[in-house]
C-alpha positions as CSV (number, residue, x, y, z in Angstrom):
1,M,11.1,-32.9,-76.0
2,N,7.9,-33.8,-77.9
3,F,6.7,-31.9,-81.0
4,P,3.6,-33.8,-82.3
5,S,3.6,-33.4,-86.1
6,Q,-0.2,-33.3,-86.4
7,L,-0.3,-30.1,-84.5
8,R,0.3,-26.5,-85.4
9,Y,2.1,-24.0,-83.1
10,T,2.4,-20.4,-82.4
11,K,5.4,-18.3,-81.6
12,D,3.6,-17.7,-78.1
13,H,4.0,-21.4,-77.5
14,E,0.4,-22.6,-78.0
15,W,-0.5,-25.7,-79.9
16,V,-3.5,-26.3,-82.1
17,L,-5.3,-29.5,-83.3
18,L,-7.9,-28.6,-85.8
19,E,-10.8,-31.0,-86.5
20,G,-13.3,-29.7,-89.0
21,N,-14.1,-26.1,-87.6
22,T,-13.2,-27.0,-84.1
23,A,-9.8,-26.7,-82.7
24,T,-8.3,-27.9,-79.4
25,V,-5.7,-25.5,-77.9
26,G,-3.1,-25.9,-75.2
27,I,0.4,-24.8,-74.3
28,T,3.4,-26.6,-75.6
29,E,5.7,-29.0,-73.6
30,F,8.4,-26.3,-74.0
31,A,6.1,-23.6,-72.5
32,Q,5.0,-25.7,-69.5
33,R,8.7,-26.6,-68.9
34,E,9.7,-22.9,-68.9
35,L,6.9,-21.8,-66.6
36,G,7.5,-24.7,-64.1
37,D,4.8,-26.2,-61.8
38,I,1.3,-24.9,-63.0
39,V,-0.9,-24.1,-60.0
40,F,-3.9,-22.4,-61.7
41,V,-5.4,-21.8,-65.0
42,D,-7.8,-18.9,-65.4
43,I,-10.0,-18.9,-68.6
44,T,-13.3,-16.7,-68.4
45,T,-13.7,-16.3,-72.2
46,V,-16.3,-19.0,-73.0
47,G,-18.7,-17.7,-75.6
48,K,-16.6,-14.8,-76.6
49,S,-15.4,-14.2,-80.1
50,L,-11.7,-13.1,-80.2
51,N,-9.3,-12.2,-82.8
52,A,-6.1,-14.0,-83.3
53,E,-3.4,-13.2,-80.6
54,E,-6.0,-11.8,-78.2
55,I,-5.6,-13.0,-74.6
56,F,-8.2,-15.9,-73.8
57,G,-6.9,-16.6,-70.3
58,T,-3.9,-16.9,-68.0
59,V,-1.8,-19.8,-66.6
60,E,-0.3,-19.3,-63.2
61,A,2.9,-21.1,-62.1
62,V,4.7,-21.0,-58.9
63,K,6.8,-18.0,-59.7
64,T,4.9,-16.3,-62.6
65,V,1.5,-15.6,-64.4
66,S,1.5,-15.9,-68.2
67,D,-1.1,-14.7,-70.7
68,L,-2.6,-17.2,-73.1
69,F,-3.0,-16.0,-76.7
70,L,-5.7,-17.4,-79.1
71,P,-3.9,-18.8,-82.2
72,V,-6.5,-17.8,-84.8
73,A,-9.8,-15.8,-84.9
74,A,-12.4,-18.0,-83.1
75,T,-15.1,-18.2,-80.6
76,V,-14.2,-20.0,-77.3
77,K,-16.7,-22.9,-76.9
78,E,-15.4,-25.0,-73.9
79,V,-12.8,-24.9,-71.2
80,N,-11.1,-28.1,-69.9
81,A,-13.0,-28.4,-66.6
82,A,-10.5,-30.9,-65.4
83,L,-7.9,-28.2,-65.0
84,E,-9.9,-26.6,-62.3
85,G,-9.1,-29.2,-59.8
86,S,-5.9,-30.6,-61.5
87,P,-3.9,-27.8,-63.2
88,E,-0.8,-29.9,-63.0
89,L,-2.3,-31.7,-66.1
90,V,-0.8,-29.0,-68.1
91,N,2.6,-30.3,-66.9
92,T,2.1,-34.0,-67.0
93,D,0.2,-34.2,-70.3
94,P,0.4,-30.9,-72.3
95,Y,-0.9,-32.5,-75.5
96,G,-3.4,-34.6,-74.0
97,A,-5.4,-34.2,-70.8
98,G,-3.8,-30.7,-70.2
99,W,-5.5,-29.1,-73.2
100,M,-7.0,-25.8,-72.3
101,V,-10.0,-24.7,-74.6
102,K,-11.9,-25.9,-77.5
103,I,-12.7,-23.1,-80.1
104,E,-14.9,-22.7,-83.2
105,V,-12.4,-21.4,-85.7
106,K,-13.8,-18.5,-88.0
107,N,-11.6,-19.6,-90.9
108,P,-9.9,-23.0,-90.6
109,A,-7.4,-22.1,-93.4
110,D,-5.8,-19.6,-90.9
111,V,-4.5,-22.7,-89.0
112,D,-2.5,-23.6,-91.9
113,G,-0.6,-20.3,-91.5
114,L,0.8,-21.3,-88.1
115,L,4.1,-23.1,-87.5
116,S,4.7,-26.7,-88.4
117,A,6.3,-29.0,-85.8
118,D,9.6,-28.5,-87.4
119,A,9.3,-24.8,-87.6
120,Y,8.4,-24.7,-84.0
121,K,11.2,-26.9,-83.0
122,A,13.6,-24.5,-84.8
123,L,12.0,-21.6,-83.0
124,V,12.7,-23.1,-79.6
125,G,16.1,-24.2,-80.6
126,E,15.6,-28.0,-80.3
């Protein structure tokens, strides 16, 4: 399983890539494997300011629907439009083309408080 070291992770299985005040967020390879085949991604929070751990959308797999939690306080700026027609990108490329949202982080230092790749790997038992 892949745990890119440049990313930060949450206990809820989201990953974060911070670039300045903007972060890209998706779900981890572990999460998409646990969910199975992703059939729909529903994110309707563009333009909304949310606190850390608030729900920013849902991801639907064949057998379940799972909430998506914002890793840090931020404003949702963009949704990955490619997921509308190809939600399976979350399965095939969770750390690349399967990203979910871009957010404007309120305090970039908050990202440092998230899990490192090694800490997340230990969390999921890899």
